[in-house]
gemmi code that builds the backbone of each chain (N, CA, C; Angstrom):
import gemmi

chains = {
    "A": [
        ("MET", (52.514, 38.546, -6.048), (51.111, 38.970, -6.072), (50.628, 39.267, -4.656)),
        ("ALA", (49.826, 40.250, -4.572), (49.329, 40.641, -3.245), (48.445, 39.551, -2.648)),
        ("GLU", (48.505, 39.452, -1.323), (47.623, 38.503, -0.650), (46.187, 39.002, -0.752)),
        ("GLN", (45.275, 38.062, -0.971), (43.878, 38.460, -1.076), (43.073, 37.894, 0.075)),
        ("TYR", (42.160, 38.705, 0.575), (41.295, 38.273, 1.655), (40.037, 37.685, 1.047)),
        ("SER", (39.994, 36.389, 0.897), (38.815, 35.738, 0.348), (38.253, 34.809, 1.408)),
        ("SER", (36.908, 34.766, 1.494), (36.290, 33.981, 2.558), (36.516, 32.491, 2.396)),
        ("PHE", (36.648, 32.054, 1.168), (36.834, 30.630, 0.945), (37.530, 30.415, -0.383)),
        ("LYS", (37.788, 29.139, -0.693), (38.624, 28.849, -1.856), (37.927, 29.211, -3.161)),
        ("SER", (38.661, 29.885, -4.021), (38.101, 30.216, -5.317), (38.045, 28.961, -6.181)),
        ("GLY", (37.147, 28.986, -7.147), (37.069, 27.862, -8.070), (36.034, 26.827, -7.699)),
        ("THR", (35.482, 26.912, -6.477), (34.460, 25.942, -6.099), (33.089, 26.457, -6.544)),
        ("THR", (32.113, 25.525, -6.606), (30.756, 25.906, -7.024), (30.143, 26.896, -6.039)),
        ("LEU", (30.306, 26.623, -4.733), (29.753, 27.523, -3.719), (30.380, 28.905, -3.806)),
        ("TRP", (31.690, 28.951, -4.046), (32.391, 30.240, -4.204), (31.795, 30.995, -5.385)),
        ("PHE", (31.599, 30.292, -6.489), (31.059, 30.924, -7.705), (29.627, 31.423, -7.466)),
        ("LEU", (28.794, 30.564, -6.844), (27.399, 30.949, -6.590), (27.309, 32.119, -5.608)),
        ("GLN", (28.254, 32.184, -4.670), (28.263, 33.305, -3.727), (28.498, 34.618, -4.484)),
        ("ARG", (29.357, 34.571, -5.503), (29.642, 35.774, -6.321), (28.457, 36.100, -7.224)),
        ("VAL", (27.845, 35.064, -7.794), (26.694, 35.289, -8.695), (25.538, 35.910, -7.910)),
        ("THR", (25.250, 35.338, -6.723), (24.151, 35.880, -5.915), (24.487, 37.284, -5.418)),
        ("ALA", (25.780, 37.547, -5.186), (26.186, 38.905, -4.783), (25.837, 39.894, -5.890)),
        ("ALA", (26.124, 39.512, -7.135), (25.827, 40.388, -8.273), (24.316, 40.617, -8.403)),
        ("ILE", (23.532, 39.549, -8.199), (22.066, 39.678, -8.266), (21.573, 40.599, -7.148)),
        ("LEU", (22.153, 40.416, -5.944), (21.728, 41.226, -4.795), (22.100, 42.689, -4.957)),
        ("LEU", (23.200, 42.956, -5.640), (23.588, 44.351, -5.883), (22.428, 45.112, -6.512)),
        ("VAL", (21.798, 44.469, -7.488), (20.712, 45.107, -8.224), (19.401, 45.050, -7.433)),
        ("THR", (19.043, 43.849, -6.964), (17.725, 43.685, -6.330), (17.640, 44.384, -4.965)),
        ("LEU", (18.735, 44.363, -4.200), (18.712, 45.017, -2.886), (18.597, 46.530, -3.039)),
        ("MET", (19.348, 47.073, -3.983), (19.275, 48.520, -4.209), (17.871, 48.909, -4.683)),
        ("PHE", (17.316, 48.096, -5.586), (15.968, 48.358, -6.088), (14.958, 48.312, -4.942)),
        ("HIS", (15.080, 47.279, -4.099), (14.161, 47.094, -2.976), (14.207, 48.286, -2.016)),
        ("PHE", (15.424, 48.671, -1.635), (15.588, 49.795, -0.713), (15.057, 51.081, -1.337)),
        ("PHE", (15.435, 51.313, -2.577), (15.037, 52.549, -3.257), (13.520, 52.622, -3.394)),
        ("TRP", (12.923, 51.512, -3.833), (11.496, 51.530, -4.139), (10.636, 51.581, -2.878)),
        ("LEU", (11.036, 50.840, -1.821), (10.198, 50.719, -0.634), (10.632, 51.590, 0.543)),
        ("HIS", (11.603, 52.444, 0.328), (11.970, 53.375, 1.396), (12.077, 54.804, 0.886)),
        ("PHE", (12.411, 54.953, -0.399), (12.619, 56.303, -0.902), (11.501, 56.741, -1.846)),
        ("VAL", (10.938, 55.809, -2.613), (9.795, 56.153, -3.477), (8.504, 55.968, -2.672)),
        ("HIS", (8.299, 54.752, -2.179), (7.189, 54.485, -1.262), (7.808, 54.382, 0.131)),
        ("HIS", (7.350, 55.204, 1.059), (7.920, 55.160, 2.402), (7.305, 54.001, 3.196)),
        ("ALA", (8.153, 53.358, 3.989), (7.714, 52.165, 4.730), (6.490, 52.455, 5.590)),
        ("ALA", (6.428, 53.650, 6.163), (5.311, 53.992, 7.056), (3.986, 54.089, 6.305)),
        ("GLU", (4.058, 54.249, 5.007), (2.829, 54.420, 4.214), (2.402, 53.128, 3.514)),
        ("ILE", (3.128, 52.054, 3.760), (2.835, 50.801, 3.055), (1.562, 50.150, 3.601)),
        ("THR", (0.701, 49.760, 2.685), (-0.536, 49.051, 3.033), (-0.581, 47.753, 2.230)),
        ("PHE", (-1.454, 46.861, 2.646), (-1.577, 45.609, 1.899), (-2.017, 45.875, 0.467)),
        ("GLN", (-2.901, 46.858, 0.314), (-3.418, 47.180, -1.017), (-2.277, 47.569, -1.967)),
        ("GLY", (-1.375, 48.425, -1.479), (-0.239, 48.865, -2.300), (0.716, 47.712, -2.590)),
        ("THR", (0.979, 46.903, -1.553), (1.866, 45.750, -1.727), (1.276, 44.784, -2.760)),
        ("ALA", (-0.028, 44.522, -2.624), (-0.697, 43.590, -3.549), (-0.646, 44.124, -4.977)),
        ("PHE", (-0.814, 45.442, -5.128), (-0.771, 46.051, -6.462), (0.583, 45.786, -7.121)),
        ("ARG", (1.652, 45.917, -6.331), (2.999, 45.675, -6.884), (3.209, 44.184, -7.167)),
        ("MET", (2.791, 43.346, -6.204), (3.069, 41.913, -6.327), (2.209, 41.214, -7.379)),
        ("GLU", (1.116, 41.858, -7.778), (0.275, 41.273, -8.834), (0.927, 41.386, -10.206)),
        ("GLN", (1.947, 42.239, -10.299), (2.656, 42.384, -11.570), (3.738, 41.314, -11.650)),
        ("LEU", (3.647, 40.481, -12.668), (4.511, 39.297, -12.765), (5.995, 39.646, -12.698)),
        ("GLY", (6.387, 40.709, -13.388), (7.804, 41.107, -13.397), (8.296, 41.450, -12.005)),
        ("TYR", (7.491, 42.215, -11.262), (7.855, 42.609, -9.888), (7.886, 41.376, -8.992)),
        ("PHE", (6.867, 40.518, -9.141), (6.770, 39.291, -8.342), (8.015, 38.418, -8.549)),
        ("LEU", (8.391, 38.223, -9.810), (9.555, 37.379, -10.113), (10.859, 38.027, -9.621)),
        ("THR", (10.917, 39.357, -9.691), (12.106, 40.061, -9.189), (12.244, 39.850, -7.685)),
        ("MET", (11.115, 39.947, -6.963), (11.144, 39.735, -5.515), (11.481, 38.288, -5.168)),
        ("LEU", (11.016, 37.361, -6.007), (11.335, 35.950, -5.797), (12.840, 35.707, -6.006)),
        ("LEU", (13.381, 36.340, -7.047), (14.824, 36.237, -7.310), (15.614, 36.835, -6.149)),
        ("PHE", (15.126, 37.952, -5.640), (15.740, 38.633, -4.487), (15.744, 37.702, -3.274)),
        ("LEU", (14.627, 37.028, -3.050), (14.490, 36.094, -1.924), (15.474, 34.932, -2.047)),
        ("VAL", (15.490, 34.315, -3.223), (16.357, 33.144, -3.430), (17.829, 33.539, -3.310)),
        ("ALA", (18.201, 34.643, -3.960), (19.598, 35.098, -3.923), (19.996, 35.484, -2.505)),
        ("GLY", (19.094, 36.193, -1.798), (19.389, 36.625, -0.432), (19.528, 35.447, 0.516)),
        ("ALA", (18.616, 34.490, 0.405), (18.653, 33.320, 1.289), (19.933, 32.516, 1.059)),
        ("PHE", (20.268, 32.283, -0.216), (21.478, 31.500, -0.499), (22.722, 32.254, -0.033)),
        ("HIS", (22.819, 33.514, -0.427), (24.012, 34.318, -0.119), (24.203, 34.439, 1.400)),
        ("GLY", (23.096, 34.648, 2.115), (23.180, 34.809, 3.565), (23.548, 33.521, 4.277)),
        ("VAL", (22.841, 32.459, 3.941), (23.081, 31.184, 4.619), (24.469, 30.630, 4.268)),
        ("ASN", (24.835, 30.732, 2.998), (26.165, 30.263, 2.584), (27.257, 31.139, 3.197)),
        ("GLY", (26.952, 32.422, 3.343), (27.910, 33.339, 3.974), (28.142, 32.976, 5.432)),
        ("VAL", (27.068, 32.640, 6.132), (27.190, 32.223, 7.540), (28.008, 30.935, 7.626)),
        ("TYR", (27.725, 30.001, 6.712), (28.460, 28.722, 6.697), (29.962, 28.966, 6.523)),
        ("ASN", (30.299, 29.853, 5.596), (31.708, 30.141, 5.356), (32.353, 30.891, 6.515)),
        ("ALA", (31.554, 31.747, 7.171), (32.073, 32.454, 8.340), (32.399, 31.446, 9.440)),
        ("LEU", (31.536, 30.431, 9.590), (31.774, 29.409, 10.612), (33.013, 28.576, 10.272)),
        ("ILE", (33.180, 28.297, 8.984), (34.375, 27.547, 8.566), (35.631, 28.374, 8.865)),
        ("ASN", (35.534, 29.677, 8.623), (36.660, 30.568, 8.936), (37.012, 30.533, 10.426)),
        ("GLN", (35.986, 30.263, 11.260), (36.237, 30.212, 12.699), (36.802, 28.868, 13.129)),
        ("GLY", (36.929, 27.960, 12.171), (37.644, 26.724, 12.458), (36.793, 25.499, 12.726)),
        ("ILE", (35.461, 25.542, 12.411), (34.653, 24.349, 12.672), (35.027, 23.240, 11.688)),
        ("THR", (35.068, 22.039, 12.207), (35.433, 20.884, 11.367), (34.613, 19.663, 11.789)),
        ("GLY", (34.775, 18.586, 11.029), (34.210, 17.286, 11.403), (32.703, 17.275, 11.570)),
        ("SER", (32.243, 16.601, 12.637), (30.804, 16.424, 12.835), (30.107, 17.746, 13.150)),
        ("THR", (30.820, 18.660, 13.822), (30.239, 19.984, 14.114), (29.922, 20.701, 12.815)),
        ("ARG", (30.876, 20.628, 11.889), (30.701, 21.278, 10.587), (29.520, 20.667, 9.827)),
        ("THR", (29.440, 19.338, 9.842), (28.342, 18.648, 9.145), (27.005, 19.007, 9.777)),
        ("PHE", (26.963, 19.016, 11.116), (25.720, 19.342, 11.830), (25.258, 20.761, 11.497)),
        ("LEU", (26.188, 21.719, 11.588), (25.822, 23.114, 11.328), (25.441, 23.329, 9.864)),
        ("LYS", (26.082, 22.568, 8.982), (25.733, 22.675, 7.557), (24.267, 22.323, 7.352)),
        ("TRP", (23.827, 21.238, 7.974), (22.443, 20.808, 7.785), (21.456, 21.705, 8.505)),
        ("VAL", (21.876, 22.242, 9.657), (21.021, 23.228, 10.348), (20.791, 24.424, 9.419)),
        ("LEU", (21.863, 24.871, 8.773), (21.748, 26.034, 7.883), (20.947, 25.705, 6.626)),
        ("VAL", (21.126, 24.483, 6.107), (20.343, 24.079, 4.927), (18.853, 24.102, 5.268)),
        ("ILE", (18.509, 23.528, 6.437), (17.092, 23.488, 6.852), (16.570, 24.910, 7.077)),
        ("ALA", (17.383, 25.740, 7.742), (16.968, 27.131, 7.991), (16.747, 27.862, 6.663)),
        ("GLY", (17.637, 27.616, 5.715), (17.508, 28.264, 4.408), (16.247, 27.819, 3.669)),
        ("VAL", (15.956, 26.524, 3.756), (14.756, 25.999, 3.087), (13.492, 26.586, 3.734)),
        ("ILE", (13.484, 26.651, 5.081), (12.335, 27.237, 5.791), (12.146, 28.695, 5.354)),
        ("LEU", (13.257, 29.426, 5.276), (13.195, 30.836, 4.855), (12.613, 30.963, 3.447)),
        ("LEU", (13.056, 30.085, 2.551), (12.575, 30.123, 1.169), (11.088, 29.778, 1.080)),
        ("VAL", (10.698, 28.694, 1.764), (9.289, 28.251, 1.706), (8.378, 29.321, 2.279)),
        ("GLN", (8.765, 29.867, 3.451), (7.929, 30.898, 4.068), (7.911, 32.160, 3.205)),
        ("GLY", (9.051, 32.502, 2.618), (9.123, 33.674, 1.747), (8.205, 33.535, 0.537)),
        ("ILE", (8.168, 32.343, -0.022), (7.290, 32.097, -1.183), (5.821, 32.159, -0.761)),
        ("ARG", (5.516, 31.592, 0.427), (4.134, 31.671, 0.942), (3.712, 33.125, 1.124)),
        ("VAL", (4.621, 33.934, 1.661), (4.334, 35.361, 1.874), (4.121, 36.066, 0.530)),
        ("ALA", (4.988, 35.762, -0.429), (4.880, 36.398, -1.749), (3.541, 36.056, -2.407)),
        ("LEU", (3.139, 34.797, -2.275), (1.862, 34.383, -2.869), (0.689, 35.066, -2.169)),
        ("ALA", (0.781, 35.176, -0.835), (-0.285, 35.863, -0.089), (-0.351, 37.327, -0.495)),
        ("MET", (0.817, 37.931, -0.703), (0.868, 39.348, -1.086), (0.278, 39.585, -2.478)),
        ("SER", (0.380, 38.579, -3.328), (-0.149, 38.749, -4.683), (-1.676, 38.644, -4.683)),
        ("GLY", (-2.236, 38.328, -3.530), (-3.689, 38.280, -3.390), (-4.360, 37.244, -4.266)),
        ("GLY", (-3.638, 36.196, -4.592), (-4.206, 35.132, -5.416), (-4.105, 35.404, -6.905)),
        ("ALA", (-3.563, 36.584, -7.266), (-3.433, 36.915, -8.683), (-2.346, 36.072, -9.343)),
        ("ILE", (-1.381, 35.609, -8.535), (-0.298, 34.769, -9.074), (-0.282, 33.447, -8.304)),
    ],
    "B": [
        ("MET", (44.421, 33.959, -10.040), (43.326, 34.150, -9.080), (43.884, 34.239, -7.658)),
        ("SER", (42.965, 34.266, -6.702), (43.385, 34.546, -5.339), (44.183, 33.394, -4.742)),
        ("GLN", (45.123, 33.773, -3.891), (45.852, 32.778, -3.135), (45.144, 32.630, -1.797)),
        ("SER", (45.197, 31.429, -1.207), (44.578, 31.289, 0.099), (45.436, 32.030, 1.117)),
        ("TYR", (44.806, 32.587, 2.125), (45.523, 33.357, 3.127), (44.986, 33.004, 4.487)),
        ("ASP", (45.837, 32.426, 5.324), (45.403, 32.024, 6.659), (45.469, 33.232, 7.588)),
        ("ARG", (44.297, 33.802, 7.868), (44.266, 34.995, 8.698), (44.155, 34.634, 10.183)),
        ("GLY", (44.036, 33.328, 10.474), (43.918, 32.908, 11.860), (42.532, 33.155, 12.392)),
        ("LEU", (42.343, 32.831, 13.662), (41.016, 32.985, 14.256), (40.759, 34.438, 14.633)),
        ("VAL", (39.607, 34.930, 14.218), (39.279, 36.320, 14.505), (39.053, 36.548, 15.990)),
        ("GLU", (38.526, 35.494, 16.690), (38.221, 35.703, 18.105), (39.473, 35.690, 18.975)),
        ("ASP", (40.625, 35.518, 18.317), (41.884, 35.602, 19.052), (42.209, 37.087, 19.232)),
        ("TYR", (41.649, 37.670, 20.306), (41.756, 39.119, 20.477), (43.189, 39.592, 20.711)),
        ("GLY", (44.065, 38.635, 21.033), (45.461, 38.986, 21.207), (46.081, 39.503, 19.926)),
        ("ARG", (45.353, 39.308, 18.795), (45.887, 39.736, 17.494), (45.478, 41.166, 17.132)),
        ("TRP", (44.863, 41.881, 18.107), (44.300, 43.170, 17.729), (45.351, 44.145, 17.204)),
        ("THR", (46.582, 43.997, 17.689), (47.622, 44.926, 17.225), (47.995, 44.662, 15.767)),
        ("GLU", (47.607, 43.463, 15.254), (47.932, 43.144, 13.854), (46.884, 43.688, 12.899)),
        ("PHE", (45.790, 44.204, 13.458), (44.677, 44.607, 12.591), (45.114, 45.627, 11.544)),
        ("SER", (44.771, 45.307, 10.305), (45.070, 46.183, 9.183), (43.745, 46.543, 8.521)),
        ("ALA", (43.811, 47.419, 7.526), (42.579, 47.800, 6.816), (41.891, 46.564, 6.254)),
        ("GLY", (42.683, 45.649, 5.686), (42.112, 44.436, 5.100), (41.405, 43.586, 6.138)),
        ("MET", (42.004, 43.507, 7.343), (41.390, 42.725, 8.415), (40.100, 43.375, 8.886)),
        ("TRP", (40.126, 44.710, 9.029), (38.913, 45.427, 9.436), (37.815, 45.257, 8.393)),
        ("ALA", (38.194, 45.313, 7.110), (37.213, 45.132, 6.032), (36.581, 43.758, 6.141)),
        ("TRP", (37.400, 42.762, 6.428), (36.921, 41.388, 6.544), (35.983, 41.256, 7.744)),
        ("VAL", (36.385, 41.821, 8.889), (35.555, 41.742, 10.099), (34.231, 42.475, 9.889)),
        ("PHE", (34.294, 43.683, 9.311), (33.061, 44.454, 9.064), (32.140, 43.724, 8.083)),
        ("HIS", (32.750, 43.092, 7.066), (31.927, 42.385, 6.074), (31.201, 41.217, 6.734)),
        ("LYS", (31.916, 40.496, 7.608), (31.290, 39.373, 8.316), (30.197, 39.881, 9.251)),
        ("PHE", (30.497, 40.924, 10.027), (29.520, 41.464, 10.983), (28.256, 41.945, 10.266)),
        ("THR", (28.430, 42.713, 9.201), (27.261, 43.226, 8.470), (26.505, 42.072, 7.809)),
        ("GLY", (27.224, 41.047, 7.394), (26.581, 39.872, 6.804), (25.688, 39.164, 7.813)),
        ("TRP", (26.206, 38.991, 9.040), (25.411, 38.358, 10.097), (24.159, 39.189, 10.375)),
        ("VAL", (24.316, 40.508, 10.446), (23.159, 41.379, 10.713), (22.126, 41.238, 9.594)),
        ("LEU", (22.594, 41.236, 8.352), (21.670, 41.199, 7.210), (20.900, 39.887, 7.120)),
        ("ILE", (21.565, 38.750, 7.343), (20.832, 37.477, 7.262), (19.891, 37.349, 8.468)),
        ("GLY", (20.316, 37.865, 9.628), (19.426, 37.871, 10.792), (18.201, 38.716, 10.515)),
        ("TYR", (18.426, 39.871, 9.899), (17.312, 40.750, 9.560), (16.391, 40.088, 8.541)),
        ("MET", (16.967, 39.360, 7.601), (16.147, 38.735, 6.557), (15.145, 37.754, 7.170)),
        ("PHE", (15.604, 36.975, 8.140), (14.683, 36.047, 8.822), (13.594, 36.840, 9.550)),
        ("ALA", (13.988, 37.911, 10.249), (13.019, 38.724, 10.985), (12.049, 39.414, 10.021)),
        ("HIS", (12.574, 39.862, 8.892), (11.766, 40.581, 7.897), (10.682, 39.671, 7.324)),
        ("ILE", (11.061, 38.440, 6.977), (10.077, 37.494, 6.439), (9.042, 37.164, 7.517)),
        ("ALA", (9.495, 37.083, 8.777), (8.560, 36.797, 9.882), (7.522, 37.914, 9.987)),
        ("VAL", (7.971, 39.167, 9.909), (7.040, 40.302, 9.996), (6.103, 40.321, 8.790)),
        ("LEU", (6.679, 40.099, 7.607), (5.862, 40.127, 6.388), (4.866, 38.963, 6.340)),
        ("SER", (5.116, 37.941, 7.161), (4.196, 36.801, 7.216), (2.820, 37.210, 7.711)),
        ("SER", (2.718, 38.398, 8.276), (1.400, 38.897, 8.694), (0.469, 39.022, 7.485)),
        ("ALA", (1.049, 39.066, 6.283), (0.214, 39.125, 5.069), (-0.628, 37.863, 4.930)),
        ("ILE", (-0.105, 36.748, 5.462), (-0.841, 35.481, 5.376), (-2.079, 35.529, 6.277)),
        ("ALA", (-1.950, 36.293, 7.388), (-3.074, 36.406, 8.331), (-4.177, 37.310, 7.811)),
        ("GLY", (-3.881, 38.094, 6.791), (-4.918, 38.949, 6.214), (-4.442, 40.370, 5.956)),
        ("PRO", (-5.093, 41.071, 5.049), (-4.693, 42.439, 4.685), (-4.648, 43.408, 5.867)),
        ("GLU", (-5.657, 43.340, 6.748), (-5.703, 44.280, 7.874), (-4.544, 44.041, 8.836)),
        ("VAL", (-4.289, 42.770, 9.105), (-3.207, 42.415, 10.037), (-1.874, 42.927, 9.484)),
        ("TYR", (-1.654, 42.746, 8.178), (-0.410, 43.178, 7.520), (-0.249, 44.694, 7.639)),
        ("THR", (-1.292, 45.418, 7.263), (-1.210, 46.884, 7.272), (-1.000, 47.405, 8.692)),
        ("GLN", (-1.716, 46.820, 9.654), (-1.581, 47.267, 11.048), (-0.208, 46.912, 11.618)),
        ("THR", (0.306, 45.744, 11.247), (1.626, 45.327, 11.759), (2.712, 46.261, 11.269)),
        ("LEU", (2.720, 46.522, 9.955), (3.758, 47.401, 9.404), (3.601, 48.831, 9.897)),
        ("GLY", (2.358, 49.306, 9.935), (2.109, 50.662, 10.430), (2.491, 50.807, 11.894)),
        ("GLY", (2.179, 49.778, 12.680), (2.509, 49.802, 14.104), (4.005, 49.850, 14.344)),
        ("LEU", (4.749, 49.056, 13.578), (6.207, 49.043, 13.727), (6.803, 50.392, 13.331)),
        ("GLU", (6.272, 50.974, 12.249), (6.816, 52.245, 11.759), (6.491, 53.417, 12.687)),
        ("SER", (5.535, 53.213, 13.603), (5.194, 54.284, 14.545), (6.150, 54.303, 15.736)),
        ("ILE", (7.023, 53.308, 15.811), (7.986, 53.227, 16.923), (9.288, 53.906, 16.504)),
        ("LEU", (9.706, 54.901, 17.282), (10.904, 55.682, 16.936), (12.144, 54.794, 16.830)),
        ("LEU", (12.263, 53.836, 17.760), (13.434, 52.946, 17.757), (13.528, 52.158, 16.450)),
        ("VAL", (12.369, 51.748, 15.929), (12.357, 50.995, 14.664), (12.889, 51.869, 13.530)),
        ("ARG", (12.464, 53.132, 13.521), (12.955, 54.055, 12.478), (14.481, 54.210, 12.571)),
        ("MET", (14.968, 54.321, 13.813), (16.417, 54.482, 14.001), (17.162, 53.215, 13.570)),
        ("LEU", (16.562, 52.065, 13.888), (17.191, 50.801, 13.485), (17.212, 50.656, 11.962)),
        ("GLU", (16.198, 51.230, 11.307), (16.169, 51.190, 9.842), (17.333, 51.973, 9.242)),
        ("VAL", (17.671, 53.093, 9.878), (18.827, 53.871, 9.420), (20.092, 53.023, 9.583)),
        ("GLY", (20.178, 52.349, 10.730), (21.319, 51.468, 10.973), (21.375, 50.338, 9.964)),
        ("LEU", (20.198, 49.810, 9.631), (20.137, 48.723, 8.648), (20.627, 49.208, 7.288)),
        ("LEU", (20.240, 50.439, 6.932), (20.709, 50.991, 5.656), (22.239, 51.096, 5.663)),
        ("ALA", (22.789, 51.583, 6.785), (24.249, 51.712, 6.885), (24.923, 50.356, 6.701)),
        ("VAL", (24.372, 49.357, 7.370), (24.916, 47.996, 7.278), (24.821, 47.466, 5.846)),
        ("ALA", (23.651, 47.676, 5.222), (23.440, 47.174, 3.857), (24.336, 47.897, 2.856)),
        ("VAL", (24.469, 49.221, 3.032), (25.299, 49.993, 2.089), (26.760, 49.570, 2.216)),
        ("PHE", (27.243, 49.438, 3.472), (28.655, 49.040, 3.617), (28.883, 47.654, 3.028)),
        ("HIS", (27.975, 46.719, 3.337), (28.141, 45.341, 2.843), (28.137, 45.333, 1.310)),
        ("THR", (27.258, 46.167, 0.727), (27.189, 46.244, -0.739), (28.468, 46.833, -1.326)),
        ("LEU", (28.899, 47.977, -0.777), (30.104, 48.629, -1.307), (31.336, 47.745, -1.122)),
        ("ASN", (31.439, 47.147, 0.066), (32.586, 46.273, 0.302), (32.493, 45.020, -0.570)),
        ("GLY", (31.247, 44.590, -0.833), (31.049, 43.445, -1.731), (31.509, 43.774, -3.144)),
        ("ILE", (31.188, 44.983, -3.604), (31.654, 45.414, -4.936), (33.178, 45.417, -4.947)),
        ("ARG", (33.752, 45.917, -3.850), (35.207, 45.965, -3.702), (35.810, 44.552, -3.788)),
        ("LEU", (35.151, 43.593, -3.128), (35.644, 42.216, -3.152), (35.504, 41.599, -4.543)),
        ("LEU", (34.375, 41.915, -5.220), (34.193, 41.407, -6.581), (35.273, 41.948, -7.508)),
        ("MET", (35.593, 43.240, -7.346), (36.637, 43.859, -8.169), (37.993, 43.185, -7.914)),
        ("ILE", (38.270, 42.933, -6.633), (39.546, 42.298, -6.279), (39.599, 40.882, -6.851)),
        ("ASP", (38.442, 40.177, -6.791), (38.370, 38.839, -7.388), (38.666, 38.888, -8.880)),
        ("LEU", (38.289, 40.003, -9.515), (38.520, 40.159, -10.955), (39.920, 40.703, -11.246)),
        ("GLY", (40.697, 40.905, -10.182), (42.078, 41.346, -10.368), (42.237, 42.854, -10.442)),
        ("ILE", (41.180, 43.587, -10.040), (41.238, 45.052, -10.083), (41.479, 45.583, -8.675)),
        ("GLY", (42.517, 46.400, -8.513), (42.805, 47.001, -7.212), (43.284, 46.015, -6.174)),
        ("VAL", (44.106, 45.058, -6.593), (44.541, 44.007, -5.663), (45.709, 44.422, -4.771)),
        ("GLU", (46.414, 45.495, -5.151), (47.541, 45.902, -4.318), (47.024, 46.246, -2.918)),
        ("LEU", (47.783, 45.852, -1.889), (47.300, 46.046, -0.520), (46.984, 47.502, -0.222)),
        ("GLU", (47.804, 48.415, -0.775), (47.569, 49.844, -0.530), (46.244, 50.282, -1.162)),
        ("THR", (45.985, 49.762, -2.382), (44.723, 50.091, -3.064), (43.543, 49.493, -2.314)),
        ("GLN", (43.722, 48.262, -1.820), (42.651, 47.614, -1.049), (42.307, 48.438, 0.187)),
        ("ALA", (43.336, 48.973, 0.839), (43.101, 49.792, 2.033), (42.347, 51.061, 1.664)),
        ("LYS", (42.771, 51.695, 0.575), (42.116, 52.943, 0.160), (40.651, 52.702, -0.203)),
        ("SER", (40.385, 51.603, -0.916), (39.002, 51.325, -1.318), (38.140, 50.986, -0.107)),
        ("PHE", (38.758, 50.406, 0.938), (38.023, 50.130, 2.184), (37.631, 51.441, 2.863)),
        ("TYR", (38.605, 52.348, 2.971), (38.305, 53.640, 3.609), (37.263, 54.405, 2.783)),
        ("ALA", (37.350, 54.289, 1.453), (36.371, 54.955, 0.583), (34.971, 54.375, 0.826)),
        ("SER", (34.898, 53.050, 1.029), (33.615, 52.400, 1.311), (33.006, 52.953, 2.600)),
        ("LEU", (33.851, 53.161, 3.610), (33.367, 53.698, 4.891), (32.841, 55.121, 4.726)),
        ("VAL", (33.583, 55.927, 3.977), (33.194, 57.336, 3.792), (31.875, 57.425, 3.015)),
        ("VAL", (31.777, 56.662, 1.909), (30.551, 56.691, 1.093), (29.361, 56.165, 1.898)),
        ("THR", (29.588, 55.123, 2.698), (28.521, 54.593, 3.563), (28.026, 55.677, 4.516)),
        ("ALA", (28.980, 56.391, 5.126), (28.607, 57.444, 6.076), (27.807, 58.543, 5.384)),
        ("ILE", (28.237, 58.945, 4.192), (27.550, 60.019, 3.460), (26.120, 59.597, 3.114)),
        ("ILE", (25.974, 58.390, 2.552), (24.637, 57.912, 2.150), (23.730, 57.766, 3.374)),
        ("THR", (24.283, 57.239, 4.464), (23.485, 57.028, 5.675), (22.991, 58.357, 6.247)),
        ("ILE", (23.902, 59.312, 6.369), (23.521, 60.621, 6.934), (22.497, 61.301, 6.027)),
        ("ALA", (22.720, 61.200, 4.708), (21.799, 61.841, 3.762), (20.407, 61.213, 3.794)),
        ("SER", (20.324, 59.961, 4.216), (19.025, 59.264, 4.204), (18.225, 59.457, 5.483)),
        ("VAL", (18.858, 60.044, 6.507), (18.172, 60.193, 7.804), (16.841, 60.929, 7.680)),
        ("PRO", (16.778, 62.077, 6.986), (15.473, 62.769, 6.865), (14.407, 61.882, 6.233)),
        ("ASN", (14.805, 61.089, 5.245), (13.855, 60.210, 4.572), (13.290, 59.152, 5.525)),
        ("PHE", (14.168, 58.555, 6.320), (13.733, 57.487, 7.227), (12.977, 58.025, 8.438)),
        ("MET", (13.339, 59.219, 8.892), (12.748, 59.740, 10.125), (11.524, 60.610, 9.863)),
        ("GLY", (11.201, 60.832, 8.590), (10.058, 61.679, 8.246), (8.763, 61.181, 8.871)),
        ("GLY", (8.102, 62.042, 9.663), (6.831, 61.679, 10.287), (6.979, 60.861, 11.551)),
        ("ALA", (8.214, 60.642, 11.985), (8.432, 59.814, 13.183), (8.174, 60.605, 14.464)),
        ("PHE", (8.213, 61.930, 14.364), (8.037, 62.756, 15.576), (6.654, 63.431, 15.596)),
    ],
}
model = gemmi.Model(1)
for chain_id, residues in chains.items():
    chain = gemmi.Chain(chain_id)
    for i, (resn, *xyz) in enumerate(residues, 1):
        res = gemmi.Residue()
        res.name, res.seqid = resn, gemmi.SeqId(i, " ")
        for name, pos in zip(("N", "CA", "C"), xyz):
            atom = gemmi.Atom()
            atom.name, atom.element = name, gemmi.Element(name[0])
            atom.pos, atom.b_iso = gemmi.Position(*pos), 0.0
            res.add_atom(atom)
        chain.add_residue(res)
    model.add_chain(chain)
structure = gemmi.Structure()
structure.add_model(model)
structure.setup_entities()
């Protein structure tokens, strides 16, 4: 069988979640780019337009899913990249918690932003 | 399923002569991944202006979009995102046992680069519209 280039061991929960979030991001990232760069141009974005989109529950939840999937996939990806570079022991544990905290901060701030964008409608 | 493969340390530049399509795909995927998560933190920071109020948000985004360098960086971001996505699809397919032969993996990597280039070049007018 051909050698495969995989970032980390298959069969683990983190490996599985990295693939699941990748699948979610395939859809949400393309939607985000298409909608906010090709349908609505970034230069024309106003709070009013953003609020109009975010007040719709389906759009709001999609953006929340995008945030959660992106934060997990990105932070877990960085963690695995660091493991690939050979970090072990206390360094690995320290960086793991730094990334967990960074990920939580990203999620909390992202949710605060999403709620502000919804203008109190959600 | 996949076998583990010890590719060694990437920062060991003495290995550059060993670089294969698979290694380049791996390096590009890591590099684009770092850029994307870095951008995500910056993006949420910029969007946080919404918390300061509607006017601040609109002025912040409008102000950034009036900078030519920002528009150019957006094109670069699209290139990074498209490659990471296409290569990610490629990795998902390989995980599912599709196109696992090394020759096929190399071809799909080169195809990812070509499609990324086409999409990026085609999107330039869209991103640069009104920038001049």
